[in-house]
N, C-alpha and C positions, 0 to 999 in steps of 0.2 A: 504493500499499499504506499509506504513512505517513498520507495523507489519510483513508483508511478507518479507520485506527487512531485518528486524532485525532477523527473524527466519532463513532466509538463511544464514546470516553472522554468525550465531551460529552453522552452520554445517562446517565440515572440508573443503568441496568444496567451500562453501560461503566465509570462511576465506581466502582460496587460492585466490579467485577472487578479494577479497578486497585488498590483497597485490599486486596482478597483477595490479589493478586499480591505487593504490597509487604509485608504482614504474613507471607505464606508465605515469601518469600525471606529475610526477616530472621530468622524463627524458625529456618529450616534452618541459617543461618549460625551462630546461637548454639548449636544442637545440636552443631555440630562444632568450635566454638571455645571455648565457655565451659562447656558441660556434659559430664560423662562419662556417657553413657547405657549403656555396655556393650553396644554393637551388635556382634553376633558373626557374622553371615552376611548375605549380600546381601538376603535377604527381609527381615530386620529393618531394614536400611538403607532399603529401599523403603518399609516401613510408616512409618518415622520421617519420611521425606521428604514423604509425602502427608498425614500426620495433621493439619497445621495447617489444611488447605483446607476440609474439610466443616463444621466448626464455625464458621469465619469466614464462610462463605457463609450459613449459617442465621442467625447474628447480625446481619449486615449486612442481610439480606433483610427483617428486621423494619421497617427504615426505609422500605421501599418501599410499605408500607400506609398511610403518611402522605400525604395528598393534596397539601398545599402543598410547594412545591419547596424553599424554604430550610429549613424545619424538617426536611425529609427528609434533606437534605445534612448539616445540623448534627447530626442523630442518628447518621448514618453515621460522621461525623468523630469524634463522642463515643465511639461503640463502638470505633473505631480507636485512640483515645487510651488508653482503658481496656485494650485488649489489649496495647498497647505498655508502659503502666505495669506491668501484670501480669508481662510478659516480663522487663522490666529489674529489677524487684524481685526476681524469682527468680534473675536473674544475680548480683546482689549477695549474696543469701542463699546461693546455691550456692558462691560463692567463700569464704565464711566457714565454712559448715556442710557443704558437699559434699552438699547435699539440697535439697529444694524446700520452698517455704513451706507449712506445713500451715494449714488454715483457722482452727484455734485460735490459731495465732500471729497471723494477721490480726486476729482479734477481740480479741486481748490486746495489740495493737500499742502501746497507750498505756503499758502497764507495761514492755514489752520496750524501747521506744525510750529510756525514761529512762536505761537503763544502757548503751545502745550508744554514745551520745555521738559521738565522732569516728570510730567503727569503719566507719561507712558510707563516709566519705571515704577511709578507709585501704584499702577493697577496690575503690574506684573506679579505673579505669585511663584514661590519655589516649585510648586507642583507642575508648573508649565514645562519644566524640563522633561516631564514624562511624555510631552507631545513630540519630542525629538527621538524617542526610542525607535520608531519606525525607520528613520534615517540611519541610525545606529545599526539597526538589524540588517538593512540592505547593504551597507558598507561591509559588515562582517561576512555576510553570505557571499559578496563578490570576492573578498579578500581571501577567504578559505576555499573559493572556487566551488561553493555549493550552488552558486548562480553563475551562469556563463552566457555570453552573448551568442545567440543562435545566428550563425552566418548565412543561413539558408534564405533565399528570397521568399517573400510571403505572397501567396496567390492573391491576386486582385479581387477575384470573386469572393474569396474568404474575407478580404478586407471589407468589401461591400456588405457582405453578410453580417459582419460583426457590427458595423455602423448601424445597419437596419435593426439588428437585434436590440442595440442600445436605444434607438429611437423608438421601437415598439414598447420597450420597457418604460421609457419616459412617457409615452402616450397613455400607457396603462396607469402610470402615476397621475398624470393630468386628469384622466377619466374619473379615478377614485376621488381625487381632490375636488373636482367639479360637483360630484355627486353628494359630497359632504358639505361643500361651501360653494353653492351656485354663484356664478358670476364673479369668481374669485378675482380674476385680473381686471374685470370690467369695473368693479366698485371696491377698490382696495381702500379701507379706512386705516389699516394697520399693517406696517411692514412685516410684522410677526407672522401674519396669516401666510404670506407668500413663502416665507422661509419654512415654516412648520409644514406646509403642504408640498413645496416644490424644491426647497433647498437654497442654500446661499448662493451658488453660482448663478441659478436661474433668477433669483431675486435681483442680482446685480445686473444681469443683462436686461431684465425687464425694466428695471429703473432707468438704465442707460437709454432704452428705447423710448421710454415715457418722456425722458429729458430732451431727447432729440426731437421728439413729436411736439413737445411743448414749444421749443425754439421755432420750429417750422410753423406751428399754428399762430404763434405771436406775430410772425412776419406777415400773416395773411389777414390779420384783424383790421377792421375798418371802424369808422366812427359810430355806425348804427349798432355795433355790438353792445355798446354800453347802455342802450335804451332800456332793456328789461331791468338791468340792475339799478338804474336811476329810479325807476318805478318801484322796485322792491324797497329801496332805502327810504323813498318818500312815503310808502304805505306803512312802514314800520317805525317811522320817526316817533320819538317820545318827547313831548313838550317839556321844557325846563320847569322846574319848581320855582315859582315866583318868589318863594321865601328865601331861596338860596341863589338864585340867578344874579350873578354880578357882584357877590359879596366880596370876592377876592380880586376885583378888577384892579389892575395896575400894581398888584402886589407881587413880590418875588414868589416864584413857584420853585420849590426845592424838592426834587424827586430823590428818594433813597431806595435803592434797589437792594432789597434784603436777599442775598444769595442763599438759595436752597432752604428757605425758612418755612417750616410748617406752622400752621395756626396752633397746633396743640402745645407749642412751647410757650404761649402766652399764658400767664397765671399758673404754670406748672411749677411744682416743687420737687426737688430731689434732696433727700437727707435734710429736710426741713430748710432748704435754701431755694429761693426763687431762682430759676434758671435765667430769666430775663427781667430783672426788677425794674429797670428803667422803661423798657417797652410796655410792661404792665401798667406803669403809672400813666403813660400816654394812652393806651388802650382804654383805660377806665376813667380818663379825663372828661370832664364836662365840655371842654373845649376841643374835643376829638370826635370826629365822625367815624366810628368804628364798625366794621362788619364781621359777624361771626359765622356767616354762611357764604363766604367768598372763596372761590376756587381758581387754582391755576388751570389754564386751558392749553398748555403747551403740547406740542408733539415732539418729534425727534429733534427739533431745533432747540428745545429747552430754553436756556437764557435768551437766545436770539429771538425765539417765538415770543417770549414775554416782552422784549424791547419792541418787536414789530407791532404787537397789539397796542402797547402803551403810546408809541409814536404816530401810528397810522390809523388805528381803529379798524384794522383788517387782521385776520388770522395769519399765523404762519403758514408754511406750506404743508401739503399732505406728507411729503417726504423731504429730507434734507432741511436746510434752513434758508430763509428769504435772503438774509444778507449776502451770503455766498453766491447764491444762484440768481437772484433777480434784483437785489437791493442796489447793486452797483450800476445798473442800467435803467431800471424802471423809473418812471415819473412818480413822485410821491406828493401827497398833500399832508405833510406832517406836522406835529405840534410845534416844533421850533419856528417853522416858517409861518404857520398860521398866527402864532402869537406875535411874531415880529411885524408881520404886515398889518395886523389889526390893531396892535397896541404897542408897537415899538420895543418889544422884548429883545434883550441880548440873550443869547444861548450858549451853553457850554456843557461838556461832559467830563467827568473826572473818573479815570480808571487806571489802576496801577498795573495794567498789563500792557504789552506792546500794541501799538496802534493798528497793526496789520491783522491782528488776531480777529478772525471772522470778517475780514475786510472792513472793519469799522472806520479806518481812516478814509475810506472811499465812500461808504454808505452814509456816514454822517453829513457828508457834504450834499448828498442828494436829499437828505432830510431837511437841510437847511441850518445845521448847527454852526454857529460862528466860530466856536473854539472847541478843540479837543485836547485836554491835558492827559496824555497817555504816560507810559512808564518813563519816557525820557525827560519828563519834567519833575521827576521825583528822585530821591536818592534810593536807587534800586540795588544797593549792596546786598550781598547774599544773606546777611543776617536779617535784612529788612523784608525779605519776600518769602512767599510760600509758593506752592505749585502754580497758582494762577495769577500771581502778581504781588504787589505790595500789600503788607498787612493793613487791616482796616484803620487802626489807630494811627498809623504812620501816614496812609494816604489821606485821611480826612484832616489831619493836622497840618500836613504840608499843603493841602489845598487851599487853606486860608489865605495864603499870600497871593494866590491867583483870584480867589472869590472876592476879595475886597477890591479888586480892580475892575470888575465888571460893572458896566453902566447898568443902573436899575431903571425899570424892573428887569429882572433876569429870570430865565428859566434854566435851572442847573440840575444836572442828573449826576448822582454819585453811585457808581457800581461797586459794591463791596465784594470781597472774594475770600475773605478768611473762613466763612462758613461754607466753603465748597469741599466737596469730596476731594482728598481722603481724610480731611478733618485732623490733620497732624499739627497741632499747636505745640510749639516747643514748651518745655516746663517752665522756662523763665518767663513766659508770657502769661502764666497762670497767677490769678490773684488769690489762690487758696480755695477756690471752688472745688468741692468734692463731687465728683460725677457719680453716675450710676455704676452698678457692678453686674450688669446683665452678661449673659454668656457672649454676647455679640460686642466686640471691642469698637467697631465702627459706630455702633449706637452710643456707646459710653463716650467716645471722642466728640460725637456730633453735639452733645450737650455742652461740652467744654468750649468748642468753637462758637456756639450760639451765645454762650455767656460772655465771651470775649467781644463779640460783635455788639452786644447790648451795652457793655461798658464804653465801647468806642463811640456809639451813638450818643450816650450820656455826655461825654466829653464835647462832642460836636454841638449838641444843643446848648451846653453851657456857654460855648464860644458864641453861638448865635445870640444868646440872650445878653451876654457881657458886651458884645460889639454893637448891639442895637439892631442887627438884621431881623432878629426874631419878631420884633413888633410890626415889621412890614412884610412878613412872609407867610405863605401857605406851604406847610411841609407835608409831603405825601409820602407815606411808606408803604411798600407792598412786597410780598414774597414772590419771587419770580417762578418758582417750581418746587416740587417736592425735593427733599434732601436725602431721605432714606428710600431705598427700593422696597418692593413688595416682600422680599425675603427678610428685610430688616425691620419693617415697621411693626410686625407683631411683638418684637422685644420692646420697643418703646411703648407700644399699646398696652403691654402687661403693666407698666408703670402708671397707666392712665385708667385702670380699671377694666380694660377689655380682657376677654377670655382668650388667651393666646392659643389655647388648644382647639377653640372653635372659631378661629378667625375666618371671616367670610369676605366675599366680594363686596359687600356693603361696607365693611370695615376698611377695605382698601380705598373705596370711594371717599369715605370720610377723611382719609389721610391726604386727600388732594386739596384740602382746605389750606389756604395761605392767608396771612394778614393783609388787610387793607385798611389804612388809616389816613384821614385828613385832619391835620391839626393846624389850628390857627388861633391866635389870641382873640378872644371875644367871640369865637364861633359857638353857636348853639349845637352841641354835640350830643353824644350818647351812643349806646351800642344798638345798632340796627340788625334785625333778623332777616332783612331782605335777602334773597338769593341773588348772586351775580357772579361775574367772573372778570378776568382781565381784559376781555374785549369791550367791557363797559367803562373802563377807566377814562379813556381820552374824552368821550363825550361829556362825562361827569365833570371832568376838571375844566374843559372849555366853558361849560355853562357856569361854573362857579366864577370863572374869570370874565364872564359877561359876553362871551362869543356864542352865538346861536350856530348850532352845528347842522341846521336843517339842509343846507346846500352842499355839504360835504359828504362824500361817499364812505361812511362809516357804518359797520354793521351792528356795533353795540349800542346800547341805549343808557340814558342817564339813570344811574342808581337812585338818584333823589326824585326823580319824576314819578308821578302816579301812574303813568303809562309804561313804566319800565317793564320789560319782558323778563320774568323770573325763571325762564327755562335756561339752564346752563349746559351747553353742548361741549362734548369732548372730541378730540380728533379720532378716537378709536370707535366712535358711533354711539357710545354711551351718553347719557344725559341725566340731569338732576332737576326736579321740580321742587317747589316748596313742600310737597307731600310725598313724592316718590323718588327713588333712586332706580334708574333703569340701566341695567347692564345688558346692553343690546347684543353684544357678541357672544353672550352666554344665555340669551333669552331668560333672563332673571329680572324680577322686579321686587323691590324692598319698600316697606313702609318706613319713612324717615324717622317717625316719632319713636318706633320701637326696634327698628332694624329687622323686623319679621319678614320673611320671604312670602310673597303673595302668589297663590296659584291662579294664573290668569284663565285657566280652563273653567274655573268657578266664577269668574268675574268678566263676562264678555264686554260688558260696558266700558270697564277700565281698559280692556285690550283694545277696544276701538279708539279710546282716547290716546292711548300710547302710540297707536299707529299714526294718528294725525300729529302728534307732537314730534314724532320721528321724522315726518315729512317736513315740518318746520325747521328741525335741526339740519337736515340735508339741504334745505334750501338756503339757510344762512351760510353754510360752508361753501355751497355751490357759488353763490354771488361773490364771496370773498376770494375764492380761489380763481374764479374767471377774471376778476379785476387784475389780480396779481399775474396770472398766467399769461394773459393777453396784453399786459401793460395798458389797460384801458384808460387809466387816468391821463394819458397823453392826449386823449380825444375829448376830455371834458375839464373845464376850468371854471370853478365856482365864481360868481360875481365878486369882484373886489380882491380876488386872489391871483397872484402872478407866479407861474410855474418857476420852480427853483432852477437856477443855472449853476451847477456844481463847479463850473470853471471859475466862478467868482469867489470861491471859497479856498482858503489855504491854511494849513495848520503848521506853517513854518514862521518863525520869528514872531511867535504870538505875544510874547512879553513886550517886545519893542512896539508891537502894534497897540497893545493896551496902553502903554505909556503915552504913545503919540496921540491916541484918541483923547486921553485924559488932558494932556497938555493943550491940545487944539480946542477942547471945550472950555477950558479955563474955569471960570466961576460957574459955568452951566453944567460941569461934570456932576453926574449923579452916583458916581461909585462911592462905596463905603470909605475908601481911602480918602477921597476928596472931602466927604462929609465929616471926616475925623481930622480935619485941618491939615490935609496932606501927611498924615502920620499913619504909619502901619498899625494894624490892630492885632498882628500875629502874637505879640506878647500876651494878649488876652486868652490865647488858647492854652489850656492847661491839660497835659496828658501824662499818664503814668507809664507810658510805654518804656520798657526797660532799654529798649535799643537807643533811646534818646537821652538816657541818663548821663553818659559821658559828656554829651553836648551841654546839658544843663549844669553839671558840675563845673565845666570849663567857664561857663558864663558866670556862674556865682563866684568862681575864684578870681575872674577878672574884675568883677564888681568890688570884691574885697580888697584887691590891690589898689583900685582907684580911690577907695575911701581912706586909705592909709595916709 
């Protein structure tokens, strides 16, 4: 038996089948150890187990058409290496983003990789070395001559037969997938569907085809294509609440992007310590509009999806992220440009990562941002940074010297990063907070970085108050997306009173809540139980600023409006209403009040309602995706708005430009620096960041010498 097996492996077809077996077994192991594919029944498990085989046979069979033996074997091994690299790249990407690599991310890898830095190493694990065992095995078998190159020509008819056999197996796979998930490729809400039914290589090719098709479709669009979308937005417009409309007019708007921040962190205690004491005080303040049923609505773009919704009032893309794929070229009607043209706002972004990360340095120009202070404007010494950029206390404190130079009113966005996976906060940055002791170390570290972020924000708010900016500013804080994956949240849930052993899809949905707070001195606030999501933020903020959004193409609705639509849709097809949580991809419905699953077979009336709500969800995504996919905003300009010309924006010599504007304006300058009698306010910023201790000691010593 072993002799026959050895003899077979020493033929070209036998070697091909060996490679198919190795990539098949490795892929299946990865499916069950590194990916969360949502396999819910034996049939789905069966499809997932067989899906790597057909494609691998077809790919490897192409080498059989090469006459010479060595080139044929080398081609097979090259294909094998490519499949392995694709598989492992998706492993690393999934650990970070809980999704699979979109084709647009692959093509934009040069811009993404600049910002990732050590993040790739952070998600690697020692057990990954096991994924090299097949290569070691092949090297050993060739070196001890248990595997040999078969010099005989391979019959072309047999090569064709092998390719057809692989194609037939792949077709069977497709048929089984279609029977379990009809219109799989026609209506893809979730990349995971394609992977679990057809495999990673098929997903990559499918996504590449979709991307090429999207580019081709965009080139054929015309002005009339936008008419149905204009009608949709007009029909779903929610009038602003007269009690709140314009109450923040001409006030500074400060956006604080809370990285990976779950709602459950607020008011949470661990070991009798508040995880986020300062944010708790804001959340419960009478001068804060707080929302306890506010959800992140990101897809695979995560942070970029959140930024896209915040700035444009449109969703991120079905796959990939808007910034890399369309943001660099699409026409946008975004918050910075709207606020500038309507009320003369200056705009700036502060982010401690490199500017090219996710093409931000290009996209922000398209959005109309006047300034972008990225990592080059901060002290990015190794001790000051983490995986995704400058630590929050350092970024916020260093930002003061730029913030004080902005002409008021300004629209300023601060993107924090310390609370980003892998949550590795150095011990010297801890203030004595004792975290949880769950079996999951990632969860334990998550509370530490959240606590650090909270402390950084308290320091920032103290500066705003001390400098006087606080009195003339509306400060908005929102969580961009979940921080813990579905595999990790049950450990956190156990600290919140959830039953970890009976964790459900409803519990997962609850974990998608993120904070949304609007804080302003004199604001009539309180905790609202309205349901909403990130897509609703822009319209809400513009109405508070006194800008009516009726003529802008935004698919969210004002959270403060009586006409606000409280159905919260998600990219994977699920949605939440004030009463129900609908897990569409698993045909499950839960009652929000109790978490009890509802049997729709016993409730046909509710089933009909859910069907109608589902159509509303699909329609909202369809409008947003069409606008982005076809770049339709180039065909429509609201009255009073001028399309942004990105060539007019530059992020070079920004400090000199700020100085020049201030000097040219003279007594008319409205910057904080000018209002403070041309004196800096940075000394008002107090931080306990240990990285700055040496600097503070040096200054104190200098003052001591001067006083002697």
